[in-house]
N, C-alpha and C positions, 0 to 999 in steps of 0.2 A: 136310340136305345136308352132305356131308363134304368139307372142303377140306384140301389139304395145308398143313402149317405148317412154319416154320423153327425150328430150335433157336436160342434167344437166349442171349447171354452179357451179363450186366449188370455195371455198375460197382457197387462196394460201397454207394454212396449212392443207387443206383437212378435216376440222372439220365442215364445213357447206356447204350445197348444196341447190340450188334453181331450180325450174322448174315451168312451167305454166300448170295447170290442165285444160284440155279441156273437157267440158261436157255440159249438158243441161242448166246449170246456167251461161254459158259463160266461159271466161278465168279467172282463179283464180291463183294468185301467191302462191306457196307453198314453205316451207322452212324445211329443215332437219338439225338439229343441234346436234352435239356430244359435250358434256361438261364433262371434267375430274372431277371425284368425289373423294375427299380425296387424290388425288395425288398417287393412287395405281393401275394404269392400269385398273380402273373401270370407265366406261363412262355412262352417262345418254344420252338417245336418245330422242329428241323431234321432232315431225313431225306434223306441223300444217300450217294453213294459215299464210301468211306474211302480217303484218299490212301495208297498203299502205302509212301511214303517217310516222310511226316510223321505219319501216323496220324490227322490231322485230317479233318474233313469237307471234301470237294472241291466247292465251290459251282459250279464250272464244268463238271463232268463230267455227261454225259448218256449213261447206259449203255443204257437201254431194253432190258433183258435178256429181256423177253417173259414173265417169270414173273408169276403173279397170286396 
């Protein structure tokens, strides 16, 4: 099975990644962020829309852009 894939841009430390979601609602910037929890090789994973103003992950945004 061949699936389409997105071009990822990673941070230098490889803890955050960004890509552009392409779907019926247009182009939406997405961000994937790994954050170390309690310094014990346990990471939190956040995957949301990227706020266009602050560049941070927008926990309240629900884009549902229809891409898979």
